Every structure is written in C-alpha cells, then in structure tokens.
DRENFINU-106888 format. One record per residue: residue in one letter; y, x, z of N, C-alpha, C, O in turn. Coordinates in steps of 0.1 Angstrom, whole numbers, plus 5000, padded with zeros to 4 digits. Example, Ala and Ser with C-alpha at 12.3 -4.5 7.8 and 13.67 -1.06 7.14 Angstrom:
a494351325078495551235078496751325078496751425085
s497851285071498951375071500051295079501151345080
! end
This chain:
m289185076882288485046869288684906865288584816874
e288884876853289084746848287784656849286684706846
t287984536852286984436851287484326841288484266843
v286684316830287184236818286084126815284884156814
w286584006814285683896809286183856795287283836792
i285183856786285483826772284583706767283383706769
t285283606762284483496756284483516741285383586735
g283483466734283283496720282983636718283383706708
a282083696727281883836728280683876719280383996718
s279983786712278783826705278983876691278083916685
s280283866686280483906672281983926670282783886679
g282383976659283783986655284684056664284384166670
i285883996666286884056674286384076689286684186695
g285683976694285283986708284284096710284384166720
e283284106701282384216702283084356701282784446709
a283984366691284584496690285484536702285484646706
c286084436708286884456720285984496732286384576740
a284884436732283884476743283584626742283584686752
y283284676730282984816728284184906732284085006738
e285384856728286584936731286784946746287085056751
w286684836753286784836768285684916774285784986784
a284484906769283284976774283485126774283185196783
a284085176763284285316761285185376772285185496774
s285985286778286885336789286285326803286885346813
g284985276803284285256816284485126823284285126835
a285085026816285284896822283984836826282884856821
s284084746836282984656839283184526831284284466831
l282184476825282284366815281484246818280284256823
i282084126816281384006816281483946802282583926797
l280383926796280283886782279783746780278683706785
t280583656774280183516772280183476757281183516750
s279183406753279183336740278183226742277483216752
s277983146731276983036732275583086731274583006735
s275383206727273983256724273683376733274283486731
a272783356742272283476750271583576741271583696744
e270883526731270183616722271083716715270783836714
r272283666710273183746703273983836713274383946709
l274083796725274883876735274083996740274684096743
a272783986740271884086746272184226740272384326747
p272084236726272284366720273684416722273984536722
v274684326723276084366725276184426739276784536741
g275584366749275584416762274984556763275484646770
e273884576756273184706756273984806750274084926755
k274684776739275584876733276784906741277185026741
c277284806749278384836758277984936769278685026772
r276684926774276185016783276085156777276485256784
e275685166765275585296758276885366756276985486756
k277885276754279285326751279985366764281085426763
g279485336776280085376788280485276798281185306808
a280185146795280585046804279985066818278785106819
k280785046829280285076842279184976845278085016850
e279384846843278384746845278584636834279784616830
v277584566831277684456821276884336826275784346830
v277584216826276884096830276984006818277983986812
i275783946814275683856803275783706809275083676817
l276783636804276983496809277183396798278283366794
p276083356792276083266780276583126785276283076796
y277383066776277882926779278382866766278982926757
d278082736764278482656753279882586757279882496765
l280982636751282282596755282582456750283682396752
r281682386743281882246739281582156751281782036751
e281082216762280682136774281782156785281682246793
p282782066786283882086795283482076810284082136818
d282381996813282081976827281582096834281682096846
g281182196827280682316834281682436835281282536840
i282882406830283882516830284182576844284282696846
e284382486854284682526867283582626873283882726878
d282282586870281182666875281082796867280782896873
l281382786854281382906846282383016851282083126853
v283682966854284683056859284283116872284483236875
r283683036881283283086894282183196892282183296899
k281283176883280183276881280783406876280383516880
a281683386866282383506861283083586871283083706872
w283883516880284683576890283783646900284083756905
d282683576904281783636914280983746909280383826917
a280883766896279983866890280384006896279484086899
f281684036897282084166902283184146914283784246917
g283284026919284183996930285583996925286584026933
g285883956912287183946907287283976892286384046887
i288283936886288483966871289884016870290883956874
g290084136864291384186861291984136848293184096847
v291084126837291584076824290583976819289383996819
a291083856815290283756809290683746794291883706792
f289883776785290183766771289483646765288283646762
l290283536763289683406759289783406744290783366738
n288683446738288683476723287783386715287883386703
a286883306722285983226714286683126705287683066709
g286083106694286683006685285882966673284883036670
i286182856666285482816655286482766645287482706648
s286182776632287082736621286482626613285482576616
q287082596602286682486593287082526578287882616576
r286482456569286882466555286782326548286082306539
t287582236553287582096549288982046548289882086556
t289281956538290581896536290781796547289781766555
v291981746549292281646559291381526557290781466566
e291281476544290481366541288981386544288281286548
d288481506543287081536545286781576559285581606563
t287781586568287581626582287481506591288481436592
s286381486597286181376606286881406619287181516622
m287181296626287781316639286781386649287281456658
d285581356647284581426655284681576653284481656663
m284881626641284981766638286281826644286281926650
i287381746643288581796650288381806665288881906671
r287781706671287581716685286681836689286881896699
q285681866681284781976684285582106683285482196692
i286382116673287282236671288182256683288382356689
m288882136687289782146698289082176711289682246719
e287882126713287182156725286982306727287182356738
i286482366717286182516717287482596717287582686725
n288382566708289482656705290682636715291382726718
y290882506720291982486728291582436742292082506752
f290882336744290582286757289882386766290182396778
a288882456760288082546768288982666774288982686786
p289782736765290682836771291682786780292082846790
a292182666778293182606787292582576800293182606811
a291382526800290682496813290282616820290382626833
i289782716813289482846820290682906826290582956838
a291782906819292982966824293482896837293882956847
r293382766837293782686849292882716861293382726872
e291582736859290682776870290882916874290782946886
l291283006865291483146869292783166877292883256885
l293783086874295083106880295083126895295583226900
p294583026903294683046917293883166922294183226932
l292783196915291983316919292683446917292683526925
m293383456905294083576902295383586911295683696916
e295983476913297183476922296783516936297583586943
g295683476940295183506954294983656956294983706967
r294783726945294583876945295783946941295784076940
g296883876939298183946936298483956922299484016918
g297583896913297883896898296683916890295583936895
g296883916877295883936867296383916853297583896852
h295583936843295983936830295083836822293883846822
i295683746814294983656806295483676791296683666788
a294483706783294783716768294083606761292983566765
v294683556750294083446743294183476728295283516724
t293183446720293283456706293683336699292983226700
t294883336693295283226684295083276670293983326666
s296083266661295883296647297283276640298083206645
i297483346629298683316621298583166616299583106612
a297383116616297282966613297782886624297882766623
g298182946636298882876646300382886645301082836653
r300782956634302282976631302682886619303782846619
f301782866610301982776599300682726594299682786595
g300682596589299482536583299282576569300182596561
f297982576565297682596551296382526548295682486557
p295982516535294882426531293582456538293182566541
l292782346541291482346546291382396561290282436565
r292482386568292482426582293082326592293682376602
c293082196589293882106597293582106611294482116620
g292282106615291882106629292082246635292482256646
y291682346627291782486632293282516635293582566646
s294182496625295582516628296082446640296882496648
s295682316641296182236652295782296665296582306674
s294582346666294082406679294882536682295182556694
k295182606671295882736674297382716677297982786685
f297982616671299382576674299382536689300282576696
a298382456693298382406707298282526717298782516728
l297482626714297382746722298682806725298982856736
y299582816715300882876717301682796727302282846736
g301682656726302382576735301882596749302682616759
f300582596751300082616765300282746771300782766782
f299982856763300082986769301483046770301783136778
e302382996761303783036763304382976776305183036783
t303882846778304282786791303782866803304482886813
l302482906802301882976813302583106815302883156826
q302983176804303783296805305083276813305383356822
a305783166811306983136817306783106832307583146841
e305783026835305582976849304983086858305283086870
a304083166853303283246862303683396862303083476870
y304683436855305083576855305483616869305083726873
g306183536876306683576889305583586899305783636910
k304383536896303283536905302283646901301183656906
g302683736893301883856889300883836878299983916876
i301083716871300083686860300783726847301883686844
r300083806839300583846826299783776815298583766817
v300383736804299683666794299983736780301183766777
t298983766773299083826760298583726749297383696750
i299383686740298883596729298583686717299383756712
v297283686714296783766703296783686690296083576689
c297483726680297683656668297083726656297783806649
p295783706653295183786641295583716628295683596627
g295683796618295683756604294283766598293283706604
r294083846588292783866582292083976588292484096587
v290883946595290084046601288684016596288283896595
r287884116592286584096587285584066598284884146603
t285483936601284583886611283783766605283983726594
p282683726612281883616606282383476608281683376605
i283683466612284183326615284183236603283883116604
s284383286590284283206579282883166576282583056570
l281883246579280483216576280083096585279283016581
r280583096597280182986607281182866607280982776615
a282182876599283182766598282482636595281482636587
l283082526599282482396597282882346583284082346580
d281882316575282182266561281982116562281782056572
k282082046550281981906549280581856555279581916552
g280681766564279481716571279181796583278081776590
g279981896587279781976599278782086597278382146607
k278482116585277482226582278182356581279382366578
p277582476584278182606583278582636568277882606559
h279782686567280382716554279482826547279282806535
g279082926554278083016549278583116539277783186533
k279883126537280483226528281583296534282383246542
m281783426530282883506535284083486525283883496513
d285183446531286383426523286883556517286783656523
p287283556504287683686498288783746505288883876507
g289783666510290883726517290483796530290983896534
q289583726537289083786549288183906547288284006555
e287483906536286684026533287484146531287084256533
g288784126526289684236524290484266536291484346535
g290284206547291084226559290684356567289884426562
i291384376578291184496586289784486593289284376594
s289284596597287984596604288184536618289284546624
p287084476624287184436638287484556648288184536658
e287084676644287284786653288784826653289284856664
k289484816642290884846641291584736649292584766657
a291184606647291784496655291684516670292584496677
a290484566674290184576688291084686694291584666705
r291284796687292184896692293584846695294184876705
t294084766685295384716686295484616698296484616706
i294484526699294484426710294384486724295184456733
v293384576726293184636739294484716743294884716755
r295084786734296284866737297384766741298184796750
a297484656734298584556737298384496751299384476758
v297084466754296884416767297184516778297784476788
r296784636776297084736786298584766788299084796799
k299384746777300784756778301484636783302784626785
g300784526785301384406790302184326779303184256783
r301884346766302584286756302584136757301484076760
r303684066754303683916754302883856742302283756744
e302983926731302283876719301984006710302784096710
v300883996703300584106694299984046681299083966681
l300584086670300184046656299084146652299284266653
v297984106646296884186643296484166628296084046625
g296584256620296184236606296884326597297384436600
g297084286584297784366574298984296568299784236576
g299184306555300384256549300584106550301684056549
e299484026552299583886554300383846566300883736567
l300583936576301383906587302883886584303583826592
a303283926572304683906568304983756567306183716568
m303983676565304183526565304783476578305483376578
v304483536589304983496602306483506601307183416606
y307083606595308483626595309083546583310283496585
v308383526573308783436562308983296568309983226565
k307983246576308183116582309383106592310083006592
r309583216599310683216608312083206602312983126606
f312283286591313583296585313783216572314883176568
f312583186565312683116552311583006552310583016545
p311682906561310582806562310282726549309082696547
g311282706540310982636528310182726519309182676512
l310482856518309682946510308282956516307282966508
c308082956529306782966535305982846531304782856528
a306582726531305882606527305382616512304282576509
r306182666503305782686489304682786488303682766481
l304782896496303682996495302382946501301382966495
a302482866511301282806517300582716508299282716508
r301282646499300682556489299882636479298982586472
k300282766477299682846467298582936473297883006465
i298382936486297283026492295982976487295682856487
k295183076483293783036479292983036492292683136498
p292582916497292082896510290582946512290282976524
v289882966501288483016503288183116491287083166491
! end
C-alpha cells in the first residue's frame, strides 16, 4: 500500500490529491502551515478510505526545521513511497512594487523548501531501494508574464533543480515527476501576496475558469503512478508551453497581452 506525504495539503491541488490517494487506501502524511485547516482534510481522507492519516503542520518559511520535519514524516509510517512537494505561494505585484523581502519569502516556500526536503529524503529513499518525488511547478515556470516576477522565478528554479535530480538519481531507484499546472480553480490567487505583502483576496478570472482541483488531482496521481517525468495539468492555456518552445517571439508578444488579474 502506498505511503504518501503531501505538502500544501490543506487546500487546492494538495487537498484534492490527498482525497484521490485516500480513495485508493493509501497511508497519508499531510503538511501545511495550518493545523486547523489540515484537521478537516485529514478527517475526510479517513472517510474516503485512507488506511492511516498523520497531520504534520509546518511553516516552510523556516528552513532550520526542515531536517527534523523530514525525519518526522519518514518515521510516521517507517518510510515514504511518494513525496508530493506541492506547497506554494504566489504574488500579484509588478517588479517595481515587489520588495526583495517578498521575493525571498516566495523563494523560501516555493523553491528552497522543496529542494531541501528532496535532499533530506534522497538518502532515506535510496536506503530502501528507491522512492518517488513529485513537485508542483507551473506554466509560469516555463515563461514569465506580468505580476509574477518572484513566483515565476521560483518555478523556473524548480525545473533546474528537479530535472537535475531526475538525471542524477534515476539509477538509484528515485523517480521524479514535475507537475506543471496551468489554470486550476484553487485559492492560490486569494492568498497571493499583493503590494505591501497583504493577501490579494480576489480570484483571478482566468483561474476561476480553470479546471477543477479534482480533475487536476486525477491527472497528477495517475501521472505519478505511471512514473511520468513531467505532466501538464490544465486546459487550453497549456498550448503556451508549446508556443514558447517553437515560437518564442510569439510567446513574448502573447505574454505582454495576458490579463494578469
């Protein structure tokens, strides 16, 4: 039976994936910054058929506790088969209005935390003969567009780190799936950092019209189980990934016209 650790599990894609894995009888470790928001998710996972559920809250802005966090997650069931590093935070500010403190906060949660967790997990997984690490990036990690300078930077960085990990650790039994969502109806825009570091508090129209978290979860969990190297998750907006690849100049022009909020 699968043992799955999910960060960012209290809402959106992480929550929906928790329910998808729960329905197959997996044992789950659920992490987010809020124990209060995790509790009902854990209960619903049990109702849906999870074998066991452990709630493990942690603020990923605190790098000094990552080693202890990984050890607690590993020891919860004596090992982890799949780690889905999904926690993240976005922004809605121009380059000029984005402080370096905001960029550092975004990078700490979106990039440094999953990179650190993966480094700590590697020897543990290798010692058991292998394991699977999935990480959520974004189509904003494939091309930049307005009001996302720190967010896009963090997602670009994830590609560099986890593609390297794919190359280095494959022969050691480690599989890596890079999850690249487009528009999914999650609360990420509501909690995105606005000018002054305050919550944006609004759902972006494009995101409101995106696919459901449940549909995204089915695609993601299926891709992890198949050992996919990368999975694109979303609707028609994913065509921009291919536009960037084959027509980068056109992509730049289109990005300038994207309505960012």
